[in-house]
C-alpha positions as CSV (number, residue, x, y, z in Angstrom):
1,M,-106.7,37.4,-32.6
2,N,-107.6,34.5,-30.2
3,S,-110.3,32.2,-30.8
4,K,-112.3,33.7,-28.0
5,K,-115.9,34.6,-29.3
6,R,-116.2,38.7,-29.8
7,K,-119.6,39.9,-28.7
8,K,-121.8,40.8,-31.8
9,I,-122.4,44.7,-32.2
10,S,-125.2,46.9,-33.3
11,P,-123.6,50.5,-34.4
12,E,-125.5,53.1,-35.2
13,S,-124.2,53.5,-38.6
14,Y,-125.8,49.8,-39.4
15,R,-129.2,50.5,-36.9
16,E,-129.8,53.5,-38.5
17,R,-128.6,52.8,-42.1
18,T,-126.3,55.9,-41.8
19,Y,-124.3,53.8,-44.6
20,R,-126.5,54.7,-47.3
21,D,-125.7,58.4,-46.8
22,N,-122.7,57.4,-48.6
23,V,-124.0,56.2,-51.7
24,T,-122.9,58.1,-55.1
25,A,-126.4,58.2,-56.9
26,D,-125.0,59.3,-60.0
27,G,-128.4,61.0,-61.2
28,L,-130.6,58.0,-60.1
29,V,-133.4,59.0,-57.7
30,S,-133.6,57.1,-53.8
31,S,-136.1,55.9,-52.6
32,Y,-137.0,53.8,-49.4
33,V,-139.6,50.4,-48.4
34,S,-140.2,49.7,-45.5
35,V,-142.7,46.1,-44.5
36,K,-141.9,44.8,-41.3
37,E,-138.5,43.4,-41.2
38,T,-137.9,44.2,-44.7
39,D,-136.2,47.7,-45.1
40,L,-135.1,48.3,-48.9
41,H,-133.2,51.6,-50.5
42,I,-134.0,51.7,-54.0
43,L,-132.0,53.7,-56.4
44,A,-133.6,54.1,-59.8
45,S,-134.4,57.0,-62.6
46,G,-137.3,58.0,-60.8
47,N,-139.1,57.6,-57.6
48,I,-140.5,54.0,-57.2
49,E,-141.7,53.8,-54.1
50,E,-144.9,52.9,-54.8
51,D,-144.1,50.0,-57.3
52,G,-141.5,48.8,-54.7
53,Y,-144.1,48.8,-51.7
54,H,-146.6,47.0,-53.6
55,S,-143.5,44.0,-54.9
56,V,-142.3,44.0,-51.6
57,H,-146.0,43.1,-50.0
58,R,-146.2,40.4,-53.1
59,Y,-143.3,38.6,-51.7
60,R,-143.6,38.9,-48.4
61,N,-146.7,37.5,-48.2
62,Q,-145.8,34.9,-50.5
63,L,-143.5,34.0,-48.0
64,E,-145.4,34.2,-45.0
65,N,-148.1,32.0,-46.4
66,Y,-145.5,29.6,-47.3
67,I,-144.4,29.5,-43.9
68,G,-147.6,29.1,-42.6
69,T,-148.1,25.6,-44.3
70,H,-144.2,24.7,-43.9
71,P,-143.1,25.7,-40.7
72,D,-139.2,24.0,-41.4
73,F,-139.0,26.5,-43.7
74,L,-138.3,29.5,-41.2
75,T,-136.0,27.5,-38.8
76,A,-134.2,24.8,-40.9
77,L,-130.6,25.5,-40.9
78,I,-129.4,22.7,-42.9
79,P,-131.4,22.9,-46.7
80,L,-135.1,21.2,-47.5
81,K,-136.1,19.0,-50.4
82,F,-136.9,21.4,-53.4
83,D,-140.5,22.0,-54.1
84,T,-141.5,22.4,-57.7
85,L,-145.1,23.9,-56.8
86,A,-143.5,26.7,-54.5
87,P,-143.8,29.9,-55.9
88,H,-140.4,31.5,-57.5
89,I,-139.1,33.3,-54.6
90,I,-139.3,30.0,-52.3
91,K,-137.6,27.9,-55.4
92,D,-134.9,30.5,-55.7
93,M,-134.1,30.0,-51.6
94,L,-134.4,26.4,-51.6
95,R,-131.9,26.4,-54.7
96,A,-129.6,29.2,-53.1
97,A,-129.5,26.7,-49.9
98,T,-129.2,23.8,-51.3
99,A,-125.7,24.9,-53.2
100,A,-124.6,26.5,-50.2
101,G,-125.2,24.1,-47.5
102,V,-127.6,26.3,-45.3
103,G,-131.1,26.6,-44.3
104,P,-133.6,28.7,-46.7
105,M,-134.0,31.7,-44.7
106,A,-130.4,32.7,-45.4
107,A,-130.9,33.4,-48.8
108,V,-134.3,35.7,-47.6
109,A,-132.9,39.6,-47.9
110,G,-131.1,38.6,-51.0
111,A,-134.1,36.7,-52.3
112,I,-136.3,40.1,-51.6
113,A,-133.7,42.2,-53.0
114,E,-133.4,40.3,-56.6
115,S,-137.2,39.7,-56.9
116,V,-138.4,43.6,-56.3
117,G,-135.5,44.6,-58.5
118,R,-136.4,42.4,-61.3
119,D,-139.8,43.3,-60.8
120,L,-138.3,47.3,-61.6
121,L,-136.4,46.4,-64.4
122,D,-139.6,44.8,-66.2
123,T,-141.0,48.0,-65.7
124,G,-138.7,49.4,-68.2
125,L,-136.2,50.6,-66.0
126,E,-132.8,50.2,-67.2
127,E,-130.6,50.5,-64.1
128,V,-131.8,49.4,-60.6
129,M,-130.1,48.9,-57.3
130,V,-132.0,47.4,-54.2
131,E,-130.4,47.1,-51.0
132,N,-131.8,45.0,-47.8
133,G,-129.8,45.4,-44.9
134,G,-126.4,45.7,-46.8
135,D,-127.6,42.6,-49.3
136,I,-127.6,44.1,-52.7
137,F,-129.3,43.5,-55.9
138,L,-127.3,45.7,-58.6
139,K,-127.9,46.7,-62.5
140,R,-125.9,49.8,-63.6
141,N,-125.0,50.5,-67.0
142,G,-121.4,51.6,-65.4
143,D,-118.6,49.8,-63.4
144,C,-119.4,50.7,-60.1
145,V,-117.0,50.6,-56.6
146,I,-118.8,48.4,-53.8
147,S,-117.2,49.4,-50.1
148,I,-117.3,46.7,-47.5
149,F,-118.8,47.5,-44.2
150,A,-116.8,45.5,-41.9
151,G,-117.8,46.8,-37.8
152,Q,-115.1,47.2,-36.3
153,S,-112.3,46.1,-37.9
154,P,-109.7,48.8,-39.2
155,L,-110.3,47.8,-42.7
156,N,-114.0,49.1,-42.3
157,E,-115.2,51.0,-45.2
158,K,-111.1,51.0,-46.8
159,V,-112.2,48.0,-48.7
160,G,-113.8,48.3,-52.0
161,I,-114.7,45.6,-54.8
162,K,-115.0,46.9,-58.6
163,V,-117.9,45.2,-60.0
164,P,-117.6,45.8,-63.9
165,A,-121.0,46.6,-65.8
166,A,-120.6,43.1,-67.8
167,S,-121.2,41.2,-64.7
168,M,-124.8,42.9,-64.2
169,P,-127.1,42.0,-63.0
170,V,-125.2,40.7,-60.0
171,G,-125.6,39.9,-56.4
172,I,-123.7,41.6,-53.7
173,C,-124.5,40.1,-50.0
174,T,-122.4,40.6,-47.0
175,S,-122.9,38.1,-43.5
176,S,-121.3,39.1,-40.4
177,G,-120.3,37.2,-36.8
178,T,-119.7,40.4,-35.0
179,V,-122.4,43.2,-36.7
180,G,-125.8,42.9,-36.5
181,H,-128.9,40.6,-35.7
182,S,-128.8,37.8,-38.4
183,L,-127.6,34.7,-37.5
184,S,-123.8,33.4,-37.9
185,L,-121.8,30.7,-36.3
186,G,-118.4,32.5,-37.2
187,Q,-116.1,35.0,-36.6
188,A,-116.2,37.2,-39.5
189,D,-116.2,41.0,-39.7
190,S,-117.4,40.8,-43.1
191,V,-118.2,38.0,-45.7
192,T,-118.9,39.4,-48.7
193,V,-120.2,37.4,-51.7
194,L,-120.6,38.1,-55.2
195,A,-122.6,35.9,-57.9
196,A,-125.2,36.2,-60.4
197,S,-128.1,35.2,-57.9
198,T,-128.3,37.5,-55.4
199,P,-130.1,34.8,-52.5
200,L,-127.0,32.6,-53.6
201,A,-124.5,35.7,-53.1
202,D,-126.9,35.7,-49.7
203,A,-126.7,31.9,-48.7
204,A,-123.2,31.6,-49.6
205,A,-121.9,34.9,-47.2
206,T,-123.9,33.1,-44.4
207,R,-122.3,29.5,-45.2
208,L,-118.6,31.1,-45.2
209,G,-118.7,33.3,-42.3
210,N,-120.3,30.0,-40.4
211,E,-116.8,28.7,-41.7
212,V,-114.3,31.7,-40.1
213,S,-114.5,29.7,-36.5
214,A,-111.4,32.5,-35.3
215,G,-109.0,35.0,-36.9
216,G,-105.8,33.9,-38.6
217,K,-105.0,33.3,-42.1
218,E,-105.4,29.4,-41.6
219,N,-109.5,30.1,-40.9
220,I,-109.9,32.5,-43.8
221,N,-107.9,30.6,-46.4
222,H,-110.3,27.5,-45.1
223,A,-113.3,29.7,-46.0
224,L,-112.0,30.8,-49.1
225,E,-111.2,26.6,-50.1
226,V,-114.9,26.0,-49.6
227,A,-116.1,29.1,-51.5
228,R,-114.2,27.2,-54.2
229,T,-117.0,24.2,-53.6
230,I,-120.0,25.9,-53.9
231,P,-121.3,26.8,-58.0
232,G,-122.2,30.1,-59.1
233,L,-119.8,32.1,-57.2
234,L,-118.0,35.2,-58.8
235,G,-116.0,36.1,-56.2
236,V,-115.7,36.3,-52.2
237,V,-113.8,38.7,-50.2
238,I,-113.2,37.8,-46.4
239,I,-112.4,40.6,-43.4
240,C,-111.3,39.4,-40.0
241,G,-109.9,42.0,-37.5
242,E,-107.1,43.6,-39.3
243,Q,-107.0,40.3,-41.9
244,M,-108.6,39.8,-45.2
245,G,-108.4,37.3,-47.7
246,A,-109.9,37.4,-51.4
247,W,-110.9,34.8,-54.1
248,G,-112.4,35.0,-57.4
249,E,-113.1,36.9,-60.2
250,N,-114.0,40.3,-58.3
251,E,-111.2,43.0,-58.4
252,T,-109.6,45.0,-55.5
253,P,-109.1,48.5,-57.1
254,R,-105.6,49.8,-56.6
255,S,-106.7,52.8,-55.3
256,K,-108.0,51.0,-52.4
257,L,-104.8,49.2,-51.7
258,R,-101.3,49.6,-51.8
259,G,-98.2,47.8,-52.0
260,I,-100.0,44.7,-53.6
261,S,-100.9,43.6,-57.1
262,T,-104.5,43.4,-57.4
263,K,-103.8,40.5,-59.4
264,D,-102.2,38.8,-56.1
265,I,-105.6,39.2,-54.4
266,S,-108.4,38.6,-57.5
267,N,-108.7,38.0,-61.0
268,N,-107.3,34.8,-60.3
269,N,-108.0,32.0,-62.5
270,A,-109.8,29.7,-59.6
271,A,-106.4,28.4,-58.5
272,S,-105.1,31.0,-56.2
273,S,-106.2,33.7,-53.3
274,G,-104.8,35.8,-50.9
275,V,-104.9,36.5,-47.6
276,F,-103.0,40.1,-45.9
277,T,-102.8,41.7,-43.2
278,Q,-103.3,45.6,-42.5
279,R,-99.5,45.6,-40.9
280,E,-98.4,44.4,-44.4
281,N,-100.3,46.9,-46.7
282,K,-101.6,50.5,-46.5
283,F,-105.3,51.1,-46.9
284,N,-106.7,54.5,-48.3
285,R,-110.4,54.9,-47.4
286,G,-112.9,54.3,-49.8
287,R,-115.4,57.5,-49.7
288,Q,-118.0,55.9,-52.4
289,W,-120.3,52.8,-51.3
290,C,-121.7,52.7,-54.8
291,K,-119.9,54.7,-57.3
292,S,-120.8,54.2,-61.2
293,N,-117.9,55.0,-63.2
294,Q,-119.9,55.4,-66.1
């Protein structure tokens, strides 16, 4: 792949959110909450659209009111000074931005997903998944496999990340330089980050996506090295064209990869990482976007 910048696309599966049809609900009920730019798919033990709607409104009002008095919060591309008087969701975004080295709005989708998810857990629900444009707050009682949407890459939806129940609640967020409307300065088809904090996973995905300036193992490895410097990350998977790199505690299930030991890709001890190409390995299509192995 050359270094020429590829035009961003917005495929129907992303615009219409048809990837949500691939979710394996495992007995949970799907609810949908849409308020202005916020578009949530929520899985829970019952229909929680009303509770979710009120929660989204509360956090959007906090964000909009804060931006009204702090306009730099909306436009900054670098971290801002921490505000001890800000609402909790604003503080989460400021912390995430500082850790990742980006502007606070890079964490907005993850922050809303986690804030709404934790509100729902506080009502007594045991299991919740909140997906906000591909950024996920996840709390299940069993292990899950998350499939990665990577646009026009031949690896699109052919790579899965196993998330053990012991790691939850967890944030799984993806940034792309080739898909969607969100700002990215890089060329990765997808950069997926796992972290205990969903705002941090969101902000870090943006930062690491910016670091993949072009295809090639060198650029992917550079982004993986940057990932090591961001505190709080559990794992990273980067897809750029037909190449993939991974680092951290995440596991890429053997059913998804043939010819590579999962230990070569992940489960590393923070001392190794791997970059592989589709030509070097045969990938099998993953059918579940979020499957619980409970």
